[in-house]
Phi, psi and omega in degrees: 000135179284159177284159180250139176271128179250151178231177179302329182273344184249345188294317184299314181293322179298319180292323179291322188276351185233139181297312180234131179229124171256130181238124177259114175268124190213175172212151183301324184279354188272112180302308178300328177296319180294325178287326180284332183310307181296327177295316179296318179297318178298318177297321179298317179294322184281340185229067186294344179280351180255129176285117174259118185232155180234144174235119176281109186292340176287317180282334185239054183297321179296316179297314179300320178295316179301324183269004175072030179285114181247345174212154182229154358290150170235136178249128173241143175237133177242139174227128182052038177081003183249132176291118183242353179206138180206110182213134175275151177111145179285135179257144170288161183310311181298325179291322177297320178295323177297318178300313181297319177297317179295318180296317178298325185276356181296141170272101187291333174296321178292319178299314179297322178296319178296319179296318179297317178297316179297321178296317179297318179295319179295320178297318180297317179295319181296323182281343182290000000 
């Protein structure tokens, strides 16, 4: 399966519509991005049930800014609409596969419970 190009107008729906989404933030001038590209494409071919998407940070500067992208390549993984992985730097193929395996293995009820607890704690601190 080929990768999908995401933009500021398409990223939210793509994350909502797919159980697992891997997003590669890259730019044409970035050497490490060019080396990571074929690894990402190979993962896309090997894992067609996972949406592999790319965001060109030059074309989508506002989106990159909103998501706090400060270096590229950056890989983000979303599961059930929740950001569960965010790391800058090119990954070798086996490391990318480890990330995907970890994302698949997450107990999302536990993740949602942790998010709720963190929100409650933040609210308590704010009210103090």
